[in-house]
BALOBA-1460 file (C-alpha; in Angstrom, 3 decimals):
// residues 173
<rec num="1" residu="x" x="-36.740" y="-9.211" z="-4.606"/>
<rec num="2" residu="x" x="-36.090" y="-12.740" z="-5.084"/>
<rec num="3" residu="x" x="-34.500" y="-15.202" z="-2.314"/>
<rec num="4" residu="x" x="-31.264" y="-14.881" z="-5.190"/>
<rec num="5" residu="x" x="-30.883" y="-11.476" z="-4.809"/>
<rec num="6" residu="x" x="-28.474" y="-9.952" z="-2.535"/>
<rec num="7" residu="x" x="-30.097" y="-8.369" z="0.790"/>
<rec num="8" residu="x" x="-32.768" y="-11.585" z="0.760"/>
<rec num="9" residu="x" x="-31.448" y="-13.375" z="3.919"/>
<rec num="10" residu="x" x="-31.881" y="-10.353" z="5.539"/>
<rec num="11" residu="x" x="-28.539" y="-9.694" z="5.304"/>
<rec num="12" residu="x" x="-27.046" y="-5.829" z="4.744"/>
<rec num="13" residu="x" x="-26.364" y="-4.834" z="1.674"/>
<rec num="14" residu="x" x="-22.352" y="-5.341" z="1.195"/>
<rec num="15" residu="x" x="-21.685" y="-1.411" z="-0.373"/>
<rec num="16" residu="x" x="-18.680" y="0.767" z="-0.541"/>
<rec num="17" residu="x" x="-18.311" y="4.033" z="0.103"/>
<rec num="18" residu="x" x="-19.722" y="5.705" z="-2.797"/>
<rec num="19" residu="x" x="-22.633" y="3.023" z="-1.666"/>
<rec num="20" residu="x" x="-22.083" y="0.863" z="-4.513"/>
<rec num="21" residu="x" x="-22.954" y="-3.439" z="-4.558"/>
<rec num="22" residu="x" x="-20.082" y="-5.205" z="-5.803"/>
<rec num="23" residu="x" x="-20.792" y="-7.997" z="-8.829"/>
<rec num="24" residu="x" x="-18.675" y="-11.068" z="-9.010"/>
<rec num="25" residu="x" x="-16.225" y="-10.257" z="-11.771"/>
<rec num="26" residu="x" x="-15.800" y="-7.098" z="-9.523"/>
<rec num="27" residu="x" x="-11.869" y="-4.509" z="-8.912"/>
<rec num="28" residu="x" x="-12.209" y="-3.935" z="-5.573"/>
<rec num="29" residu="x" x="-9.731" y="-0.888" z="-4.250"/>
<rec num="30" residu="x" x="-8.527" y="-0.756" z="-1.025"/>
<rec num="31" residu="x" x="-7.411" y="2.814" z="0.239"/>
<rec num="32" residu="x" x="-5.064" y="1.535" z="2.882"/>
<rec num="33" residu="x" x="-1.924" y="4.249" z="4.532"/>
<rec num="34" residu="x" x="0.005" y="4.497" z="1.549"/>
<rec num="35" residu="x" x="-0.657" y="2.293" z="-1.204"/>
<rec num="36" residu="x" x="-3.838" y="0.519" z="-2.485"/>
<rec num="37" residu="x" x="-4.048" y="-2.794" z="-2.055"/>
<rec num="38" residu="x" x="-7.049" y="-4.384" z="-4.466"/>
<rec num="39" residu="x" x="-8.895" y="-7.889" z="-5.362"/>
<rec num="40" residu="x" x="-11.513" y="-9.582" z="-7.023"/>
<rec num="41" residu="x" x="-15.141" y="-10.205" z="-5.995"/>
<rec num="42" residu="x" x="-16.021" y="-13.055" z="-6.827"/>
<rec num="43" residu="x" x="-19.430" y="-13.513" z="-4.820"/>
<rec num="44" residu="x" x="-21.436" y="-14.196" z="-1.854"/>
<rec num="45" residu="x" x="-19.445" y="-11.306" z="0.512"/>
<rec num="46" residu="x" x="-15.778" y="-12.817" z="-0.518"/>
<rec num="47" residu="x" x="-12.920" y="-11.152" z="-2.446"/>
<rec num="48" residu="x" x="-9.898" y="-13.833" z="-4.496"/>
<rec num="49" residu="x" x="-6.676" y="-11.187" z="-3.287"/>
<rec num="50" residu="x" x="-2.879" y="-11.923" z="-3.438"/>
<rec num="51" residu="x" x="-1.896" y="-11.205" z="0.000"/>
<rec num="52" residu="x" x="-0.333" y="-8.160" z="0.264"/>
<rec num="53" residu="x" x="3.716" y="-6.810" z="-0.054"/>
<rec num="54" residu="x" x="4.312" y="-7.295" z="3.900"/>
<rec num="55" residu="x" x="1.556" y="-10.775" z="4.646"/>
<rec num="56" residu="x" x="-1.179" y="-8.980" z="6.521"/>
<rec num="57" residu="x" x="-4.389" y="-7.323" z="5.992"/>
<rec num="58" residu="x" x="-3.414" y="-4.714" z="8.804"/>
<rec num="59" residu="x" x="-4.456" y="-1.301" z="7.369"/>
<rec num="60" residu="x" x="-1.704" y="-0.091" z="8.862"/>
<rec num="61" residu="x" x="0.768" y="-1.958" z="6.801"/>
<rec num="62" residu="x" x="3.135" y="-0.141" z="4.776"/>
<rec num="63" residu="x" x="4.787" y="-2.183" z="1.948"/>
<rec num="64" residu="x" x="8.368" y="-3.623" z="3.229"/>
<rec num="65" residu="x" x="9.078" y="-6.999" z="1.303"/>
<rec num="66" residu="x" x="7.988" y="-5.756" z="-1.872"/>
<rec num="67" residu="x" x="9.511" y="-9.220" z="-3.870"/>
<rec num="68" residu="x" x="8.929" y="-12.427" z="-2.585"/>
<rec num="69" residu="x" x="6.235" y="-15.258" z="-2.420"/>
<rec num="70" residu="x" x="2.638" y="-14.206" z="-1.626"/>
<rec num="71" residu="x" x="-0.809" y="-16.068" z="-1.174"/>
<rec num="72" residu="x" x="-3.663" y="-16.239" z="-2.922"/>
<rec num="73" residu="x" x="-6.403" y="-16.130" z="-0.297"/>
<rec num="74" residu="x" x="-10.357" y="-16.042" z="-0.425"/>
<rec num="75" residu="x" x="-11.736" y="-14.268" z="2.102"/>
<rec num="76" residu="x" x="-14.247" y="-12.570" z="3.083"/>
<rec num="77" residu="x" x="-14.418" y="-9.366" z="0.959"/>
<rec num="78" residu="x" x="-15.458" y="-6.977" z="4.585"/>
<rec num="79" residu="x" x="-12.628" y="-9.009" z="6.304"/>
<rec num="80" residu="x" x="-9.717" y="-8.184" z="3.929"/>
<rec num="81" residu="x" x="-10.793" y="-3.991" z="3.793"/>
<rec num="82" residu="x" x="-11.098" y="-4.129" z="7.407"/>
<rec num="83" residu="x" x="-11.766" y="-0.242" z="8.474"/>
<rec num="84" residu="x" x="-10.131" y="1.096" z="5.336"/>
<rec num="85" residu="x" x="-12.816" y="2.640" z="2.556"/>
<rec num="86" residu="x" x="-12.753" y="0.937" z="-0.564"/>
<rec num="87" residu="x" x="-14.599" y="1.304" z="-3.463"/>
<rec num="88" residu="x" x="-15.738" y="-1.245" z="-6.769"/>
<rec num="89" residu="x" x="-13.153" y="0.485" z="-9.231"/>
<rec num="90" residu="x" x="-13.301" y="-1.365" z="-12.692"/>
<rec num="91" residu="x" x="-10.738" y="1.172" z="-14.412"/>
<rec num="92" residu="x" x="-9.932" y="0.054" z="-17.246"/>
<rec num="93" residu="x" x="-13.478" y="-0.721" z="-18.508"/>
<rec num="94" residu="x" x="-13.772" y="1.581" z="-21.110"/>
<rec num="95" residu="x" x="-10.002" y="0.910" z="-22.810"/>
<rec num="96" residu="x" x="-10.676" y="-2.659" z="-22.247"/>
<rec num="97" residu="x" x="-13.428" y="-5.791" z="-22.718"/>
<rec num="98" residu="x" x="-13.405" y="-7.866" z="-19.767"/>
<rec num="99" residu="x" x="-13.819" y="-10.705" z="-19.929"/>
<rec num="100" residu="x" x="-17.336" y="-13.648" z="-18.587"/>
<rec num="101" residu="x" x="-18.340" y="-13.068" z="-14.669"/>
<rec num="102" residu="x" x="-18.602" y="-16.740" z="-14.181"/>
<rec num="103" residu="x" x="-14.694" y="-16.751" z="-16.398"/>
<rec num="104" residu="x" x="-12.961" y="-14.365" z="-13.655"/>
<rec num="105" residu="x" x="-14.475" y="-16.116" z="-10.507"/>
<rec num="106" residu="x" x="-13.456" y="-19.797" z="-12.270"/>
<rec num="107" residu="x" x="-10.208" y="-18.476" z="-12.590"/>
<rec num="108" residu="x" x="-10.080" y="-17.091" z="-9.753"/>
<rec num="109" residu="x" x="-11.454" y="-19.823" z="-7.425"/>
<rec num="110" residu="x" x="-8.889" y="-22.281" z="-9.351"/>
<rec num="111" residu="x" x="-5.854" y="-19.691" z="-7.930"/>
<rec num="112" residu="x" x="-7.495" y="-19.975" z="-3.912"/>
<rec num="113" residu="x" x="-4.531" y="-21.652" z="-1.726"/>
<rec num="114" residu="x" x="-1.465" y="-21.102" z="-4.654"/>
<rec num="115" residu="x" x="1.635" y="-19.109" z="-4.174"/>
<rec num="116" residu="x" x="2.607" y="-15.767" z="-6.897"/>
<rec num="117" residu="x" x="5.248" y="-14.275" z="-7.582"/>
<rec num="118" residu="x" x="4.906" y="-11.137" z="-6.015"/>
<rec num="119" residu="x" x="7.311" y="-7.931" z="-7.495"/>
<rec num="120" residu="x" x="5.879" y="-4.670" z="-6.471"/>
<rec num="121" residu="x" x="6.842" y="-2.809" z="-9.854"/>
<rec num="122" residu="x" x="6.874" y="-5.953" z="-12.313"/>
<rec num="123" residu="x" x="3.212" y="-8.431" z="-10.533"/>
<rec num="124" residu="x" x="1.671" y="-6.992" z="-7.829"/>
<rec num="125" residu="x" x="-2.170" y="-6.846" z="-6.631"/>
<rec num="126" residu="x" x="-3.848" y="-5.000" z="-9.197"/>
<rec num="127" residu="x" x="-1.827" y="-6.578" z="-11.345"/>
<rec num="128" residu="x" x="-3.150" y="-10.021" z="-10.524"/>
<rec num="129" residu="x" x="-6.696" y="-8.540" z="-10.049"/>
<rec num="130" residu="x" x="-6.454" y="-6.512" z="-13.959"/>
<rec num="131" residu="x" x="-5.117" y="-10.427" z="-14.801"/>
<rec num="132" residu="x" x="-7.686" y="-11.714" z="-13.757"/>
<rec num="133" residu="x" x="-10.453" y="-9.159" z="-14.745"/>
<rec num="134" residu="x" x="-9.532" y="-8.380" z="-17.929"/>
<rec num="135" residu="x" x="-7.105" y="-11.360" z="-19.257"/>
<rec num="136" residu="x" x="-4.209" y="-8.466" z="-19.342"/>
<rec num="137" residu="x" x="-2.217" y="-7.881" z="-15.809"/>
<rec num="138" residu="x" x="-1.610" y="-3.752" z="-16.009"/>
<rec num="139" residu="x" x="-0.956" y="-1.477" z="-12.299"/>
<rec num="140" residu="x" x="-2.148" y="2.344" z="-12.667"/>
<rec num="141" residu="x" x="-0.589" y="1.973" z="-9.137"/>
<rec num="142" residu="x" x="2.819" y="1.428" z="-10.086"/>
<rec num="143" residu="x" x="3.106" y="2.928" z="-13.830"/>
<rec num="144" residu="x" x="1.232" y="6.361" z="-12.068"/>
<rec num="145" residu="x" x="4.652" y="6.264" z="-9.835"/>
<rec num="146" residu="x" x="6.750" y="5.696" z="-12.686"/>
<rec num="147" residu="x" x="5.231" y="8.731" z="-13.914"/>
<rec num="148" residu="x" x="6.755" y="10.485" z="-11.058"/>
<rec num="149" residu="x" x="9.456" y="9.424" z="-10.544"/>
<rec num="150" residu="x" x="10.192" y="9.743" z="-15.113"/>
<rec num="151" residu="x" x="9.289" y="13.089" z="-14.203"/>
<rec num="152" residu="x" x="11.339" y="14.286" z="-11.399"/>
<rec num="153" residu="x" x="13.890" y="13.156" z="-12.995"/>
<rec num="154" residu="x" x="13.349" y="14.586" z="-16.228"/>
<rec num="155" residu="x" x="12.524" y="17.525" z="-14.417"/>
<rec num="156" residu="x" x="15.630" y="17.352" z="-11.882"/>
<rec num="157" residu="x" x="18.194" y="16.758" z="-15.666"/>
<rec num="158" residu="x" x="16.383" y="20.366" z="-16.901"/>
<rec num="159" residu="x" x="17.533" y="22.025" z="-13.874"/>
<rec num="160" residu="x" x="21.193" y="20.477" z="-14.669"/>
<rec num="161" residu="x" x="21.801" y="20.912" z="-18.150"/>
<rec num="162" residu="x" x="20.179" y="25.375" z="-17.347"/>
<rec num="163" residu="x" x="22.924" y="25.557" z="-14.177"/>
<rec num="164" residu="x" x="25.294" y="23.969" z="-16.230"/>
<rec num="165" residu="x" x="24.285" y="25.851" z="-19.655"/>
<rec num="166" residu="x" x="24.525" y="29.481" z="-16.490"/>
<rec num="167" residu="x" x="28.054" y="28.224" z="-15.503"/>
<rec num="168" residu="x" x="29.555" y="27.764" z="-19.477"/>
<rec num="169" residu="x" x="27.864" y="31.651" z="-20.471"/>
<rec num="170" residu="x" x="29.040" y="32.798" z="-17.450"/>
<rec num="171" residu="x" x="33.180" y="31.432" z="-17.694"/>
<rec num="172" residu="x" x="33.016" y="32.649" z="-21.043"/>
<rec num="173" residu="x" x="32.136" y="36.319" z="-20.409"/>
């Protein structure tokens, strides 16, 4: 092992719940109680991330401030993860070309200490991370939640139409 490789200094390598070691530019998905927090791995055990919606790193936090300004931080990955499970999840690599790792890291480092608008639907920590990796801000969590919401709304609407049709049919008899 050469001295620039992770673990060469005698430290244990940092690995996710699948045993994989992150590389600079990788997206990190942290499983919180009611949502997933996202960060970008920038090397040497650090991530850059948009602070969570309630301003804390606690694994017991819940979303209670969906809109506002939040800070971009650079912190130790294991500090951000705390006791939560996490994985490397470069979720759009099959359909989008990731930017070069050095560009992702450079852009992430430039944003450290800045304040960004936060909106749980329009621009959250996942949007922030995917924008750094792919140049395009997307949130699968939001898309999935909207699909579920639309599905529930659609099912409710369909049920209402059926009930209305039955009422109309019964009153014509």
